[in-house]
PDB file of N, CA, C and O in Angstrom, chain B, residues numbered from 101:
ATOM      1  N   MET B 101      -4.866  14.266   2.679  1.00  0.00           N
ATOM      2  CA  MET B 101      -5.597  13.405   3.580  1.00  0.00           C
ATOM      3  C   MET B 101      -6.642  12.610   2.801  1.00  0.00           C
ATOM      4  O   MET B 101      -7.208  13.072   1.811  1.00  0.00           O
ATOM      5  N   TYR B 102      -6.868  11.403   3.291  1.00  0.00           N
ATOM      6  CA  TYR B 102      -7.872  10.519   2.698  1.00  0.00           C
ATOM      7  C   TYR B 102      -8.943  10.216   3.725  1.00  0.00           C
ATOM      8  O   TYR B 102      -8.701  10.302   4.929  1.00  0.00           O
ATOM      9  N   ILE B 103     -10.122   9.862   3.251  1.00  0.00           N
ATOM     10  CA  ILE B 103     -11.214   9.468   4.134  1.00  0.00           C
ATOM     11  C   ILE B 103     -11.739   8.106   3.675  1.00  0.00           C
ATOM     12  O   ILE B 103     -11.939   7.870   2.484  1.00  0.00           O
ATOM     13  N   CYS B 104     -11.956   7.216   4.646  1.00  0.00           N
ATOM     14  CA  CYS B 104     -12.431   5.875   4.341  1.00  0.00           C
ATOM     15  C   CYS B 104     -13.925   5.922   4.033  1.00  0.00           C
ATOM     16  O   CYS B 104     -14.686   6.583   4.739  1.00  0.00           O
ATOM     17  N   GLN B 105     -14.341   5.230   2.992  1.00  0.00           N
ATOM     18  CA  GLN B 105     -15.749   5.175   2.621  1.00  0.00           C
ATOM     19  C   GLN B 105     -16.528   4.167   3.463  1.00  0.00           C
ATOM     20  O   GLN B 105     -17.758   4.163   3.436  1.00  0.00           O
ATOM     21  N   CYS B 106     -15.829   3.317   4.205  1.00  0.00           N
ATOM     22  CA  CYS B 106     -16.503   2.299   5.031  1.00  0.00           C
ATOM     23  C   CYS B 106     -16.643   2.741   6.486  1.00  0.00           C
ATOM     24  O   CYS B 106     -17.745   2.727   7.035  1.00  0.00           O
ATOM     25  N   CYS B 107     -15.527   3.136   7.117  1.00  0.00           N
ATOM     26  CA  CYS B 107     -15.565   3.461   8.552  1.00  0.00           C
ATOM     27  C   CYS B 107     -15.493   4.959   8.833  1.00  0.00           C
ATOM     28  O   CYS B 107     -15.712   5.377   9.970  1.00  0.00           O
ATOM     29  N   GLY B 108     -15.189   5.782   7.815  1.00  0.00           N
ATOM     30  CA  GLY B 108     -15.120   7.224   8.004  1.00  0.00           C
ATOM     31  C   GLY B 108     -13.810   7.714   8.593  1.00  0.00           C
ATOM     32  O   GLY B 108     -13.671   8.906   8.869  1.00  0.00           O
ATOM     33  N   GLY B 109     -12.841   6.819   8.794  1.00  0.00           N
ATOM     34  CA  GLY B 109     -11.552   7.206   9.352  1.00  0.00           C
ATOM     35  C   GLY B 109     -10.759   8.096   8.402  1.00  0.00           C
ATOM     36  O   GLY B 109     -10.870   7.973   7.182  1.00  0.00           O
ATOM     37  N   ARG B 110      -9.964   8.990   8.971  1.00  0.00           N
ATOM     38  CA  ARG B 110      -9.112   9.875   8.170  1.00  0.00           C
ATOM     39  C   ARG B 110      -7.658   9.450   8.371  1.00  0.00           C
ATOM     40  O   ARG B 110      -7.240   9.124   9.482  1.00  0.00           O
ATOM     41  N   PHE B 111      -6.887   9.459   7.260  1.00  0.00           N
ATOM     42  CA  PHE B 111      -5.495   9.038   7.325  1.00  0.00           C
ATOM     43  C   PHE B 111      -4.715   9.689   6.206  1.00  0.00           C
ATOM     44  O   PHE B 111      -5.292  10.184   5.238  1.00  0.00           O
ATOM     45  N   GLU B 112      -3.372   9.686   6.344  1.00  0.00           N
ATOM     46  CA  GLU B 112      -2.507  10.345   5.369  1.00  0.00           C
ATOM     47  C   GLU B 112      -2.075   9.428   4.240  1.00  0.00           C
ATOM     48  O   GLU B 112      -1.973   9.870   3.096  1.00  0.00           O
ATOM     49  N   THR B 113      -1.817   8.157   4.538  1.00  0.00           N
ATOM     50  CA  THR B 113      -1.379   7.232   3.503  1.00  0.00           C
ATOM     51  C   THR B 113      -2.130   5.907   3.630  1.00  0.00           C
ATOM     52  O   THR B 113      -2.294   5.395   4.737  1.00  0.00           O
ATOM     53  N   PRO B 114      -2.581   5.354   2.520  1.00  0.00           N
ATOM     54  CA  PRO B 114      -3.232   4.044   2.559  1.00  0.00           C
ATOM     55  C   PRO B 114      -2.218   2.932   2.837  1.00  0.00           C
ATOM     56  O   PRO B 114      -1.013   3.131   2.681  1.00  0.00           O
ATOM     57  N   VAL B 115      -2.705   1.776   3.243  1.00  0.00           N
ATOM     58  CA  VAL B 115      -1.876   0.641   3.617  1.00  0.00           C
ATOM     59  C   VAL B 115      -2.122  -0.496   2.620  1.00  0.00           C
ATOM     60  O   VAL B 115      -3.231  -0.664   2.113  1.00  0.00           O
ATOM     61  N   LEU B 116      -1.076  -1.265   2.353  1.00  0.00           N
ATOM     62  CA  LEU B 116      -1.184  -2.413   1.459  1.00  0.00           C
ATOM     63  C   LEU B 116      -1.751  -3.601   2.225  1.00  0.00           C
ATOM     64  O   LEU B 116      -1.195  -4.004   3.246  1.00  0.00           O
ATOM     65  N   TRP B 117      -2.850  -4.163   1.741  1.00  0.00           N
ATOM     66  CA  TRP B 117      -3.501  -5.320   2.347  1.00  0.00           C
ATOM     67  C   TRP B 117      -3.393  -6.506   1.414  1.00  0.00           C
ATOM     68  O   TRP B 117      -3.434  -6.343   0.195  1.00  0.00           O
ATOM     69  N   ARG B 118      -3.257  -7.699   1.972  1.00  0.00           N
ATOM     70  CA  ARG B 118      -3.284  -8.942   1.184  1.00  0.00           C
ATOM     71  C   ARG B 118      -4.608  -9.644   1.457  1.00  0.00           C
ATOM     72  O   ARG B 118      -4.904 -10.019   2.592  1.00  0.00           O
ATOM     73  N   GLU B 119      -5.402  -9.816   0.400  1.00  0.00           N
ATOM     74  CA  GLU B 119      -6.694 -10.465   0.537  1.00  0.00           C
ATOM     75  C   GLU B 119      -6.646 -11.832  -0.137  1.00  0.00           C
ATOM     76  O   GLU B 119      -6.168 -11.969  -1.263  1.00  0.00           O
ATOM     77  N   SER B 120      -7.142 -12.824   0.559  1.00  0.00           N
ATOM     78  CA  SER B 120      -7.157 -14.187   0.026  1.00  0.00           C
ATOM     79  C   SER B 120      -8.180 -14.305  -1.098  1.00  0.00           C
ATOM     80  O   SER B 120      -9.289 -13.781  -0.994  1.00  0.00           O
ATOM     81  N   ARG B 121      -7.807 -14.989  -2.163  1.00  0.00           N
ATOM     82  CA  ARG B 121      -8.703 -15.241  -3.298  1.00  0.00           C
ATOM     83  C   ARG B 121      -8.915 -16.730  -3.509  1.00  0.00           C
ATOM     84  O   ARG B 121      -9.327 -17.156  -4.588  1.00  0.00           O
ATOM     85  N   GLY B 122      -8.636 -17.514  -2.491  1.00  0.00           N
ATOM     86  CA  GLY B 122      -8.855 -18.954  -2.580  1.00  0.00           C
ATOM     87  C   GLY B 122      -7.608 -19.690  -3.017  1.00  0.00           C
ATOM     88  O   GLY B 122      -6.489 -19.322  -2.660  1.00  0.00           O
ATOM     89  N   GLU B 123      -7.824 -20.743  -3.800  1.00  0.00           N
ATOM     90  CA  GLU B 123      -6.707 -21.574  -4.274  1.00  0.00           C
ATOM     91  C   GLU B 123      -6.722 -21.672  -5.795  1.00  0.00           C
ATOM     92  O   GLU B 123      -7.770 -21.567  -6.433  1.00  0.00           O
ATOM     93  N   TYR B 124      -5.544 -21.876  -6.353  1.00  0.00           N
ATOM     94  CA  TYR B 124      -5.375 -22.080  -7.780  1.00  0.00           C
ATOM     95  C   TYR B 124      -4.396 -23.221  -7.945  1.00  0.00           C
ATOM     96  O   TYR B 124      -3.219 -23.080  -7.611  1.00  0.00           O
ATOM     97  N   PHE B 125      -4.860 -24.351  -8.455  1.00  0.00           N
ATOM     98  CA  PHE B 125      -4.058 -25.567  -8.587  1.00  0.00           C
ATOM     99  C   PHE B 125      -3.412 -25.964  -7.266  1.00  0.00           C
ATOM    100  O   PHE B 125      -2.263 -26.403  -7.234  1.00  0.00           O
ATOM    101  N   GLY B 126      -4.166 -25.805  -6.169  1.00  0.00           N
ATOM    102  CA  GLY B 126      -3.688 -26.219  -4.863  1.00  0.00           C
ATOM    103  C   GLY B 126      -2.813 -25.222  -4.131  1.00  0.00           C
ATOM    104  O   GLY B 126      -2.364 -25.504  -3.020  1.00  0.00           O
ATOM    105  N   TYR B 127      -2.557 -24.062  -4.722  1.00  0.00           N
ATOM    106  CA  TYR B 127      -1.727 -23.036  -4.075  1.00  0.00           C
ATOM    107  C   TYR B 127      -2.594 -21.848  -3.672  1.00  0.00           C
ATOM    108  O   TYR B 127      -3.496 -21.461  -4.415  1.00  0.00           O
ATOM    109  N   PRO B 128      -2.331 -21.270  -2.509  1.00  0.00           N
ATOM    110  CA  PRO B 128      -3.121 -20.097  -2.100  1.00  0.00           C
ATOM    111  C   PRO B 128      -2.843 -18.905  -3.017  1.00  0.00           C
ATOM    112  O   PRO B 128      -1.710 -18.675  -3.441  1.00  0.00           O
ATOM    113  N   VAL B 129      -3.910 -18.151  -3.311  1.00  0.00           N
ATOM    114  CA  VAL B 129      -3.809 -16.984  -4.187  1.00  0.00           C
ATOM    115  C   VAL B 129      -4.219 -15.755  -3.389  1.00  0.00           C
ATOM    116  O   VAL B 129      -5.228 -15.766  -2.684  1.00  0.00           O
ATOM    117  N   TYR B 130      -3.423 -14.691  -3.508  1.00  0.00           N
ATOM    118  CA  TYR B 130      -3.696 -13.448  -2.810  1.00  0.00           C
ATOM    119  C   TYR B 130      -3.710 -12.287  -3.788  1.00  0.00           C
ATOM    120  O   TYR B 130      -3.042 -12.312  -4.822  1.00  0.00           O
ATOM    121  N   GLU B 131      -4.485 -11.268  -3.439  1.00  0.00           N
ATOM    122  CA  GLU B 131      -4.495 -10.020  -4.192  1.00  0.00           C
ATOM    123  C   GLU B 131      -4.027  -8.922  -3.253  1.00  0.00           C
ATOM    124  O   GLU B 131      -4.499  -8.841  -2.119  1.00  0.00           O
ATOM    125  N   GLU B 132      -3.117  -8.085  -3.697  1.00  0.00           N
ATOM    126  CA  GLU B 132      -2.633  -6.973  -2.881  1.00  0.00           C
ATOM    127  C   GLU B 132      -3.344  -5.702  -3.313  1.00  0.00           C
ATOM    128  O   GLU B 132      -3.309  -5.335  -4.487  1.00  0.00           O
ATOM    129  N   VAL B 133      -3.994  -5.026  -2.360  1.00  0.00           N
ATOM    130  CA  VAL B 133      -4.749  -3.819  -2.640  1.00  0.00           C
ATOM    131  C   VAL B 133      -4.423  -2.754  -1.602  1.00  0.00           C
ATOM    132  O   VAL B 133      -4.071  -3.074  -0.467  1.00  0.00           O
ATOM    133  N   LEU B 134      -4.538  -1.498  -1.987  1.00  0.00           N
ATOM    134  CA  LEU B 134      -4.375  -0.395  -1.049  1.00  0.00           C
ATOM    135  C   LEU B 134      -5.720  -0.108  -0.396  1.00  0.00           C
ATOM    136  O   LEU B 134      -6.752  -0.107  -1.066  1.00  0.00           O
ATOM    137  N   GLY B 135      -5.708   0.136   0.914  1.00  0.00           N
ATOM    138  CA  GLY B 135      -6.949   0.397   1.621  1.00  0.00           C
ATOM    139  C   GLY B 135      -6.724   1.193   2.891  1.00  0.00           C
ATOM    140  O   GLY B 135      -5.606   1.593   3.214  1.00  0.00           O
ATOM    141  N   CYS B 136      -7.807   1.405   3.590  1.00  0.00           N
ATOM    142  CA  CYS B 136      -7.803   2.124   4.863  1.00  0.00           C
ATOM    143  C   CYS B 136      -6.948   1.368   5.874  1.00  0.00           C
ATOM    144  O   CYS B 136      -7.068   0.147   5.973  1.00  0.00           O
ATOM    145  N   PRO B 137      -6.084   2.056   6.633  1.00  0.00           N
ATOM    146  CA  PRO B 137      -5.265   1.372   7.628  1.00  0.00           C
ATOM    147  C   PRO B 137      -6.072   0.846   8.817  1.00  0.00           C
ATOM    148  O   PRO B 137      -5.569   0.011   9.569  1.00  0.00           O
ATOM    149  N   TYR B 138      -7.298   1.308   9.003  1.00  0.00           N
ATOM    150  CA  TYR B 138      -8.119   0.881  10.137  1.00  0.00           C
ATOM    151  C   TYR B 138      -8.980  -0.344   9.811  1.00  0.00           C
ATOM    152  O   TYR B 138      -9.067  -1.276  10.610  1.00  0.00           O
ATOM    153  N   CYS B 139      -9.616  -0.336   8.630  1.00  0.00           N
ATOM    154  CA  CYS B 139     -10.543  -1.431   8.321  1.00  0.00           C
ATOM    155  C   CYS B 139     -10.254  -2.110   6.981  1.00  0.00           C
ATOM    156  O   CYS B 139     -10.844  -3.149   6.684  1.00  0.00           O
ATOM    157  N   GLY B 140      -9.364  -1.547   6.172  1.00  0.00           N
ATOM    158  CA  GLY B 140      -9.050  -2.131   4.879  1.00  0.00           C
ATOM    159  C   GLY B 140     -10.021  -1.738   3.777  1.00  0.00           C
ATOM    160  O   GLY B 140      -9.926  -2.243   2.659  1.00  0.00           O
ATOM    161  N   GLY B 141     -10.941  -0.856   4.078  1.00  0.00           N
ATOM    162  CA  GLY B 141     -11.966  -0.449   3.117  1.00  0.00           C
ATOM    163  C   GLY B 141     -11.455   0.489   2.045  1.00  0.00           C
ATOM    164  O   GLY B 141     -10.300   0.913   2.056  1.00  0.00           O
ATOM    165  N   SER B 142     -12.348   0.802   1.116  1.00  0.00           N
ATOM    166  CA  SER B 142     -12.008   1.728   0.029  1.00  0.00           C
ATOM    167  C   SER B 142     -11.943   3.148   0.584  1.00  0.00           C
ATOM    168  O   SER B 142     -12.478   3.429   1.657  1.00  0.00           O
ATOM    169  N   TYR B 143     -11.288   4.034  -0.150  1.00  0.00           N
ATOM    170  CA  TYR B 143     -11.062   5.398   0.327  1.00  0.00           C
ATOM    171  C   TYR B 143     -11.071   6.352  -0.838  1.00  0.00           C
ATOM    172  O   TYR B 143     -10.999   5.943  -1.997  1.00  0.00           O
ATOM    173  N   GLU B 144     -11.162   7.638  -0.522  1.00  0.00           N
ATOM    174  CA  GLU B 144     -11.036   8.677  -1.536  1.00  0.00           C
ATOM    175  C   GLU B 144     -10.370   9.891  -0.927  1.00  0.00           C
ATOM    176  O   GLU B 144     -10.289  10.026   0.294  1.00  0.00           O
ATOM    177  N   ASN B 145      -9.899  10.766  -1.781  1.00  0.00           N
ATOM    178  CA  ASN B 145      -9.258  11.995  -1.340  1.00  0.00           C
ATOM    179  C   ASN B 145     -10.287  12.827  -0.575  1.00  0.00           C
ATOM    180  O   ASN B 145     -11.415  12.993  -1.038  1.00  0.00           O
ATOM    181  N   GLU B 146      -9.912  13.341   0.576  1.00  0.00           N
ATOM    182  CA  GLU B 146     -10.855  14.077   1.426  1.00  0.00           C
ATOM    183  C   GLU B 146     -11.411  15.309   0.725  1.00  0.00           C
ATOM    184  O   GLU B 146     -12.581  15.641   0.917  1.00  0.00           O
ATOM    185  N   ALA B 147     -10.609  15.993  -0.078  1.00  0.00           N
ATOM    186  CA  ALA B 147     -11.083  17.174  -0.801  1.00  0.00           C
ATOM    187  C   ALA B 147     -12.170  16.805  -1.793  1.00  0.00           C
ATOM    188  O   ALA B 147     -13.134  17.551  -1.959  1.00  0.00           O
ATOM    189  N   VAL B 148     -12.030  15.676  -2.447  1.00  0.00           N
ATOM    190  CA  VAL B 148     -13.048  15.211  -3.401  1.00  0.00           C
ATOM    191  C   VAL B 148     -14.315  14.838  -2.657  1.00  0.00           C
ATOM    192  O   VAL B 148     -15.415  15.133  -3.125  1.00  0.00           O
ATOM    193  N   ALA B 149     -14.180  14.191  -1.498  1.00  0.00           N
ATOM    194  CA  ALA B 149     -15.344  13.792  -0.696  1.00  0.00           C
ATOM    195  C   ALA B 149     -16.131  15.019  -0.217  1.00  0.00           C
ATOM    196  O   ALA B 149     -17.361  14.985  -0.185  1.00  0.00           O
ATOM    197  N   ASP B 150     -15.435  16.098   0.154  1.00  0.00           N
ATOM    198  CA  ASP B 150     -16.102  17.299   0.627  1.00  0.00           C
ATOM    199  C   ASP B 150     -16.861  18.000  -0.507  1.00  0.00           C
ATOM    200  O   ASP B 150     -17.922  18.577  -0.269  1.00  0.00           O
ATOM    201  N   ASN B 151     -16.337  17.958  -1.719  1.00  0.00           N
ATOM    202  CA  ASN B 151     -16.979  18.617  -2.858  1.00  0.00           C
ATOM    203  C   ASN B 151     -18.184  17.862  -3.378  1.00  0.00           C
ATOM    204  O   ASN B 151     -19.035  18.458  -4.038  1.00  0.00           O
ATOM    205  N   SER B 152     -18.285  16.572  -3.104  1.00  0.00           N
ATOM    206  CA  SER B 152     -19.370  15.765  -3.660  1.00  0.00           C
ATOM    207  C   SER B 152     -20.660  15.882  -2.848  1.00  0.00           C
ATOM    208  O   SER B 152     -21.700  15.380  -3.278  1.00  0.00           O
ATOM    209  N   GLN B 153     -20.614  16.524  -1.702  1.00  0.00           N
ATOM    210  CA  GLN B 153     -21.815  16.627  -0.851  1.00  0.00           C
ATOM    211  C   GLN B 153     -22.692  17.761  -1.266  1.00  0.00           C
ATOM    212  O   GLN B 153     -23.738  17.987  -0.657  1.00  0.00           O
TER     213      GLN B 153
END
């Protein structure tokens, strides 16, 4: 299980998000990143999050 660092949501697998990075020579540029399925935020393994407190 993973826990989102932004919204606190718990989930089993992260989701691939496409984030716009503007234009490059007139063409749209996107970056694909893994993130929380609810808000797209960063995440960490729930076991690691519990040990860091």
